[in-house]
C-alpha positions as CSV (number, residue, x, y, z in Angstrom):
1,M,25.3,25.1,-32.5
2,I,24.8,27.6,-29.6
3,R,21.3,28.3,-30.8
4,N,20.4,24.6,-30.9
5,R,21.7,24.2,-27.3
6,L,19.7,27.2,-26.1
7,L,16.6,25.8,-27.7
8,A,17.2,22.4,-26.0
9,V,17.5,24.1,-22.6
10,V,14.3,26.1,-23.1
11,I,12.4,22.9,-24.1
12,L,13.7,21.1,-21.1
13,L,12.6,23.9,-18.8
14,L,9.1,23.9,-20.3
15,L,8.8,20.2,-19.8
16,V,9.8,20.5,-16.2
17,L,7.4,23.4,-15.5
18,T,4.6,21.4,-17.3
19,W,5.4,18.4,-15.1
20,I,5.3,20.4,-11.9
21,W,2.0,22.0,-12.9
22,R,0.4,18.7,-13.7
23,K,1.6,17.1,-10.4
24,G,0.4,19.9,-8.1
25,T,1.6,22.4,-5.5
26,P,4.8,22.3,-3.5
27,S,3.1,20.0,-0.9
28,S,2.6,17.3,-3.6
29,K,4.6,14.3,-4.6
30,A,6.1,16.3,-7.5
31,F,7.7,18.8,-5.2
32,L,9.1,16.0,-3.0
33,D,10.5,14.3,-6.0
34,L,12.2,17.6,-7.1
35,Q,14.1,17.7,-3.8
36,S,16.4,15.3,-5.5
37,F,15.6,16.2,-9.1
38,P,18.3,14.4,-10.9
39,S,17.4,11.0,-9.4
40,A,13.7,11.7,-10.0
41,V,14.4,12.2,-13.7
42,T,16.9,9.5,-14.2
43,E,15.4,6.7,-12.1
44,P,12.5,5.1,-14.0
45,I,9.4,3.8,-12.4
46,W,9.7,0.1,-11.6
47,S,8.0,-2.3,-13.9
48,A,7.3,-6.0,-13.5
49,P,8.9,-8.7,-15.6
50,D,6.9,-10.2,-18.4
51,S,5.0,-13.2,-17.1
52,N,5.5,-14.8,-20.5
53,S,9.2,-15.2,-19.5
54,I,8.4,-17.6,-16.7
55,S,10.2,-20.8,-17.4
56,A,8.3,-23.9,-18.7
57,D,9.6,-26.2,-16.0
58,E,8.7,-27.3,-12.5
59,K,10.0,-24.0,-11.0
60,G,7.9,-22.0,-13.5
61,N,4.8,-24.1,-12.7
62,L,5.2,-23.2,-9.1
63,I,5.5,-19.5,-9.9
64,R,2.4,-19.6,-12.2
65,Y,0.5,-21.4,-9.5
66,G,1.5,-18.7,-7.0
67,K,0.2,-16.0,-9.4
68,K,-3.2,-17.8,-9.5
69,L,-3.3,-17.9,-5.7
70,I,-2.6,-14.1,-5.5
71,S,-5.1,-13.1,-8.2
72,S,-7.9,-15.6,-7.2
73,T,-7.2,-16.1,-3.5
74,A,-10.9,-16.5,-2.7
75,W,-11.3,-19.4,-5.2
76,Y,-8.8,-21.3,-3.3
77,F,-9.1,-20.0,0.3
78,G,-12.3,-18.0,0.5
79,P,-15.5,-18.9,2.5
80,K,-16.1,-21.6,-0.2
81,G,-12.5,-22.2,-1.1
82,K,-11.6,-25.4,-3.0
83,I,-8.5,-25.9,-0.7
84,G,-9.4,-24.2,2.6
85,R,-11.6,-21.6,4.2
86,N,-8.9,-19.3,5.3
87,S,-10.1,-15.8,4.4
88,N,-13.0,-13.4,4.2
89,G,-13.4,-13.7,0.4
90,M,-11.1,-11.0,-0.7
91,N,-8.2,-11.7,-3.1
92,C,-4.6,-10.6,-2.5
93,Q,-4.8,-8.5,-5.7
94,N,-7.7,-6.5,-4.3
95,C,-4.9,-4.6,-2.5
96,H,-1.9,-5.7,-4.5
97,L,-3.2,-4.6,-7.9
98,K,-2.7,-6.7,-11.0
99,A,-1.3,-9.6,-8.9
100,G,1.2,-7.3,-7.3
101,T,2.7,-5.9,-10.5
102,Q,1.2,-2.3,-10.7
103,A,3.4,0.6,-9.8
104,W,2.6,2.4,-6.5
105,A,-0.2,-0.2,-5.9
106,G,1.3,-2.4,-3.2
107,N,3.3,-4.3,-5.7
108,F,5.9,-6.9,-4.9
109,G,8.8,-5.3,-6.7
110,S,11.1,-4.8,-3.7
111,V,9.9,-7.7,-1.5
112,A,12.6,-10.2,-2.6
113,S,15.3,-7.5,-2.4
114,L,14.4,-6.4,1.2
115,Y,13.2,-9.6,2.9
116,P,14.0,-11.0,5.3
117,R,14.2,-7.7,7.2
118,F,13.6,-6.3,10.6
119,S,10.0,-5.4,11.2
120,D,9.2,-2.7,13.7
121,R,5.7,-4.1,14.1
122,R,6.9,-7.6,14.8
123,G,9.9,-6.5,16.8
124,S,12.1,-9.1,15.0
125,T,13.2,-10.2,11.6
126,E,10.4,-11.0,9.3
127,T,10.4,-13.4,6.3
128,I,8.3,-13.4,3.1
129,N,6.2,-16.2,4.5
130,Q,5.5,-14.3,7.6
131,R,4.5,-11.3,5.5
132,I,2.1,-13.4,3.6
133,T,0.7,-14.7,6.9
134,D,0.2,-11.2,8.0
135,C,-1.9,-10.5,4.9
136,F,-4.1,-13.5,5.5
137,E,-4.6,-12.6,9.2
138,R,-5.0,-8.9,8.8
139,S,-6.0,-7.8,5.3
140,M,-8.2,-10.9,4.7
141,N,-9.1,-11.3,8.4
142,G,-8.4,-15.0,8.4
143,Q,-5.7,-17.6,8.8
144,A,-2.8,-18.3,6.5
145,P,-2.1,-21.7,4.9
146,D,0.6,-23.8,6.5
147,S,4.0,-22.4,5.9
148,N,5.2,-25.7,4.5
149,S,2.3,-26.1,2.1
150,V,2.7,-26.1,-1.6
151,E,0.5,-23.0,-1.7
152,M,2.7,-21.0,0.6
153,K,5.8,-22.0,-1.4
154,A,4.0,-21.0,-4.6
155,M,3.1,-17.6,-3.4
156,N,6.6,-17.0,-2.1
157,A,8.0,-18.2,-5.4
158,Y,5.8,-15.8,-7.4
159,I,6.4,-12.8,-5.1
160,S,10.1,-13.5,-5.4
161,W,9.9,-13.8,-9.2
162,V,8.1,-10.4,-9.5
163,G,11.1,-8.7,-7.8
164,K,13.8,-10.9,-9.4
165,D,15.5,-8.1,-11.3
166,V,15.9,-5.8,-8.2
167,A,19.3,-5.8,-6.5
168,R,19.5,-6.9,-2.9
169,G,18.8,-4.0,-0.5
170,K,17.3,-1.8,-3.2
171,K,13.8,-0.3,-3.3
172,P,13.2,1.1,-6.8
173,R,10.9,4.1,-7.3
174,G,7.3,2.9,-7.8
175,T,7.5,-0.2,-5.6
176,G,5.3,-0.8,-2.6
177,L,3.1,2.2,-1.7
178,E,3.7,5.9,-1.8
179,I,3.6,7.7,1.5
180,L,2.0,11.2,0.9
181,P,3.1,14.4,2.6
182,F,1.1,15.1,5.8
183,I,-1.6,17.7,5.6
184,D,-1.6,20.5,8.2
185,R,-5.0,19.6,9.7
186,P,-6.9,16.5,10.8
187,A,-8.1,14.3,7.9
188,D,-11.9,14.9,7.8
189,P,-14.2,11.8,7.5
190,Q,-17.2,14.0,6.6
191,L,-15.4,15.6,3.6
192,G,-14.3,12.0,2.8
193,R,-17.9,10.9,2.8
194,M,-18.8,13.3,0.0
195,I,-15.8,12.2,-2.0
196,Y,-16.8,8.6,-1.5
197,A,-20.3,9.3,-2.8
198,A,-19.0,11.1,-5.9
199,K,-16.0,8.9,-6.8
200,C,-16.2,5.5,-5.1
201,Q,-19.8,4.5,-4.4
202,S,-20.5,3.3,-7.9
203,C,-18.0,0.5,-7.6
204,H,-17.8,-0.2,-3.8
205,G,-21.4,0.4,-3.0
206,A,-23.2,2.8,-0.7
207,N,-22.5,0.6,2.3
208,G,-18.9,-0.2,1.3
209,D,-19.7,-3.8,0.7
210,G,-18.1,-4.0,-2.8
211,Q,-19.2,-6.1,-5.8
212,P,-19.0,-9.8,-5.3
213,D,-17.7,-12.1,-8.1
214,S,-19.1,-15.6,-8.0
215,I,-15.9,-17.0,-9.5
216,S,-13.1,-15.1,-7.8
217,G,-14.3,-13.4,-4.6
218,Y,-14.8,-9.7,-5.4
219,R,-14.6,-7.6,-8.5
220,Y,-14.5,-4.6,-6.3
221,P,-13.6,-5.4,-2.7
222,P,-15.6,-4.4,0.4
223,L,-14.0,-1.3,2.1
224,W,-15.7,-1.9,5.4
225,G,-17.9,-4.3,7.2
226,E,-17.3,-7.9,8.2
227,H,-15.8,-9.0,4.9
228,S,-13.2,-6.2,4.7
229,Y,-9.7,-5.8,6.2
230,N,-9.5,-5.6,10.0
231,T,-8.1,-3.0,12.3
232,A,-4.7,-4.6,12.4
233,A,-4.2,-4.3,8.6
234,G,-1.6,-2.0,7.1
235,L,-4.3,-0.1,5.2
236,Y,-6.0,0.8,8.4
237,R,-3.2,3.3,8.8
238,L,-4.1,6.5,7.1
239,S,-0.7,7.2,5.6
240,K,-0.7,3.9,3.8
241,F,-4.3,4.0,2.6
242,A,-4.1,7.7,1.5
243,G,-1.1,6.9,-0.7
244,F,-2.9,3.9,-2.2
245,I,-6.0,6.0,-2.9
246,K,-4.1,8.9,-4.5
247,D,-2.2,6.7,-7.0
248,N,-4.9,4.2,-7.9
249,M,-8.4,5.5,-7.2
250,P,-11.0,6.0,-8.5
251,F,-10.9,3.1,-10.9
252,G,-9.0,3.9,-14.1
253,S,-6.6,6.4,-12.6
254,N,-3.0,5.6,-11.7
255,F,0.2,7.5,-10.5
256,A,0.6,9.1,-14.0
257,N,-3.1,10.1,-14.2
258,E,-4.2,11.1,-10.7
259,V,-7.7,12.3,-10.1
260,L,-7.7,13.2,-6.4
261,S,-5.6,15.8,-4.5
262,N,-3.5,14.9,-1.5
263,E,-6.1,16.4,0.8
264,Q,-8.9,14.5,-0.8
265,A,-6.9,11.2,-0.5
266,W,-6.4,11.8,3.2
267,D,-10.0,12.7,3.8
268,L,-11.3,9.7,1.8
269,A,-9.0,7.4,3.7
270,A,-10.3,8.9,7.0
271,F,-13.9,8.3,6.0
272,V,-13.4,4.7,5.0
273,N,-11.3,3.9,8.0
274,S,-13.9,5.4,10.4
275,Q,-16.4,2.8,9.2
276,P,-17.0,-0.4,11.2
277,R,-14.8,-3.4,10.4
278,P,-13.5,-6.5,12.2
279,D,-11.6,-5.4,15.3
280,K,-8.5,-7.5,15.8
281,N,-5.8,-6.8,18.3
282,F,-2.3,-8.3,18.0
283,K,-1.0,-7.6,21.5
284,K,2.6,-8.3,20.5
285,D,2.6,-5.6,17.8
286,W,5.1,-2.8,18.2
287,P,7.0,-4.2,21.2
288,E,9.3,-1.2,21.1
289,I,6.7,1.5,21.7
290,N,9.0,4.3,20.4
291,L,8.9,2.6,17.0
292,K,5.1,2.7,16.7
293,P,4.0,4.8,13.7
294,V,2.4,8.2,14.5
295,D,-0.7,7.2,12.6
296,F,-1.4,4.0,14.5
297,A,-4.5,4.7,16.4
298,Y,-4.3,2.3,19.3
299,G,-2.3,2.9,22.5
300,P,-0.3,2.8,24.5
301,F,1.6,5.8,22.9
302,P,5.1,7.1,23.6
303,D,3.6,10.6,23.8
304,T,0.6,12.6,25.2
305,F,-1.3,13.1,22.0
306,P,-4.9,11.7,22.0
307,S,-5.9,8.5,20.2
308,R,-8.0,10.5,17.7
309,Q,-5.0,12.6,16.6
310,H,-3.0,9.4,16.1
311,K,-5.8,8.2,13.8
312,F,-6.8,11.4,11.9
313,G,-3.9,13.8,12.5
314,P,-2.5,16.3,12.2
315,F,0.5,14.1,12.3
316,A,3.3,16.7,11.9
317,P,3.2,17.8,15.6
318,I,3.5,14.1,16.7
319,M,6.4,13.6,14.3
320,K,8.1,16.8,15.7
321,Y,7.6,15.5,19.3
322,K,9.1,12.2,18.3
323,K,12.1,13.8,16.7
324,D,12.7,16.1,19.7
325,Q,12.5,13.2,22.0
326,T,15.1,11.2,20.0
327,E,17.4,14.2,19.9
328,R,17.1,14.6,23.7
329,T,17.9,11.0,24.2
330,K,21.1,11.3,22.2
331,K,22.4,14.2,24.3
């Protein structure tokens, strides 16, 4: 009996060491997860409900329609949309992979559980409909459908259905996007350019204009240029885009089979986000300046760090300054 228990312990230790080795160095996601090792082991990665379980009634039809709108947005709302011409031709699932059901890929798993919620960017409580509007206006550089339209109700219904099994106020592991640890230098667009040529160009094109699909917008979306997301989009922040890249790119990789290192993900994000794209300024964003993220590149800033550092980093000094200021205020 003792021998069997000892053998089980040894096997467990070997599995843990193998997991750490595969995931990377102490600056990686693996090390961060091990800060609270029991929860990292016991909490499974979130997975979406089976779409075959959607009910065969009026409510189910609305959910299924919402899924179509998310996966083929351009067909309905692109430059040649059958309902309206509200967007740049991208589909929601170009950023929210597999119609918002893939782990660590901008999925909708915790949207229903967390919304409505206070938005630092908005400076007030934000609903699911308002979040959808943001995606149309920022990520798809267009205008959202009317909030009372059947289409908006359908997208809301589908997004809520994807997260239907998540308890109120909870954010399971694997939902949304992963935020990577900061690197201790500025993210380098020139290094990112080389990574792009080696890993991304074959799908997204040498000029970042993607691969159009005559039926549903883009097979591979444009990463810059007039048909890509604008400067007010969430992915224009390096912390969000680097996490998306690390867990999902190049094509075929995922959080369990990552190809790029943390530094490569930051550098690649820096290269893509240094390329030209639609410039859109929402003047009412971040009304409380102290809540503005450290990697938001447009002033005014609640500190003396230059705009370039707010865009490319290093971000740790800005975070430290922000923390020190908060502690001084409390005294």
